[in-house]
C-alpha positions as CSV (number, residue, x, y, z in Angstrom):
1,M,114.2,146.1,93.7
2,T,115.8,149.4,94.9
3,A,118.5,151.2,92.9
4,T,121.8,152.1,94.8
5,A,123.9,155.0,93.9
6,T,127.1,154.0,92.9
7,P,130.2,156.4,93.0
8,T,131.1,157.3,89.8
9,S,134.3,158.9,88.6
10,P,134.6,162.4,87.3
11,P,134.5,162.6,83.3
12,P,138.1,162.8,82.0
13,P,139.2,166.6,81.1
14,R,138.0,167.7,77.5
15,P,141.0,168.2,75.2
16,T,142.1,171.6,74.1
17,I,141.2,172.4,70.7
18,G,143.4,174.7,68.4
19,I,142.0,176.4,65.6
20,V,144.1,178.2,63.0
21,G,142.0,180.5,60.7
22,I,138.7,181.9,62.3
23,G,137.2,183.4,59.5
24,A,133.8,182.3,58.0
25,M,134.1,178.7,58.7
26,G,136.7,178.8,61.7
27,L,135.1,181.3,64.1
28,P,131.7,179.1,64.2
29,I,133.7,176.1,64.6
30,A,135.6,177.3,67.5
31,R,132.1,179.1,69.1
32,N,130.5,175.7,69.1
33,L,133.3,174.0,70.7
34,H,133.6,176.5,73.3
35,R,129.8,176.7,74.1
36,R,130.0,172.9,74.6
37,G,132.6,173.2,77.4
38,Y,135.7,172.4,75.1
39,P,138.8,174.7,76.0
40,V,139.8,176.5,72.6
41,V,142.7,178.3,71.6
42,V,143.1,180.3,68.4
43,R,145.3,181.9,65.6
44,D,144.4,184.3,62.8
45,L,146.3,186.7,60.9
46,R,143.5,189.3,61.3
47,A,143.5,191.1,65.0
48,D,139.7,191.6,64.9
49,A,139.2,188.0,64.6
50,E,141.3,187.1,67.5
51,H,139.9,190.2,69.7
52,E,136.2,188.5,69.1
53,A,137.6,185.1,69.9
54,H,139.3,186.4,73.1
55,A,136.2,188.4,74.2
56,A,134.2,185.0,73.8
57,G,136.7,183.4,76.3
58,M,138.8,181.7,74.0
59,G,142.5,181.9,74.4
60,V,144.6,183.6,71.6
61,C,148.1,182.2,70.5
62,A,150.8,184.4,68.8
63,S,151.7,181.5,66.3
64,P,150.6,178.3,65.0
65,C,153.6,176.7,66.9
66,E,152.2,178.4,70.1
67,L,148.9,176.9,69.3
68,A,150.3,173.5,68.7
69,Q,152.1,173.5,72.1
70,R,149.1,174.6,73.9
71,A,146.2,172.3,72.2
72,D,146.0,168.7,72.1
73,I,144.2,168.8,68.6
74,A,144.9,171.6,66.1
75,V,142.5,172.2,63.2
76,V,143.6,174.4,60.5
77,V,140.8,176.1,58.5
78,V,142.2,178.4,56.0
79,V,141.8,179.2,52.0
80,D,144.3,176.9,50.3
81,S,147.1,174.5,50.0
82,A,149.5,177.5,49.9
83,Q,148.2,178.8,53.3
84,I,148.2,175.1,55.0
85,D,151.9,174.7,53.9
86,V,152.7,178.3,55.6
87,V,150.7,177.3,58.8
88,L,152.6,173.7,58.8
89,F,156.0,174.5,57.7
90,G,156.4,178.4,57.7
91,D,158.4,180.4,60.2
92,G,156.4,179.7,63.7
93,G,154.5,176.8,62.0
94,I,152.9,173.8,63.8
95,A,155.8,171.4,62.4
96,A,158.3,173.1,64.7
97,T,156.2,171.5,67.8
98,A,154.8,168.5,66.1
99,A,158.0,166.5,65.7
100,S,157.8,166.4,69.7
101,R,154.4,165.7,70.1
102,R,151.8,163.2,68.6
103,S,151.4,162.6,64.9
104,R,149.1,165.4,63.0
105,H,147.5,164.5,60.2
106,R,146.7,166.6,56.8
107,R,143.7,166.4,54.5
108,D,143.3,168.8,51.9
109,V,139.8,169.8,51.1
110,P,139.6,170.1,47.0
111,A,138.6,173.4,45.5
112,P,135.2,173.7,44.2
């Protein structure tokens, strides 16, 4: 029996992943996704972290709102619930964009 080649369609494009908070946990997550071929955009309050991500080939956003506009999936990796509230609902927060996009889900990680 001879195997015949069948045309295959190209794989679908990978979603753009946005990560807010690229510190000790967020930057390694962003790097791993980027290395695996996902387009990644980031936002952080620290310019040095954003420069490092940009040097690695990731996009940098001016606000969480811009990140939500550019990303298909938004991941928030910050210290506490107060920071999550600012990222989601503060000036330039994700909620400003999310109303016009797909639903976003929030999951808090309890403090140790």
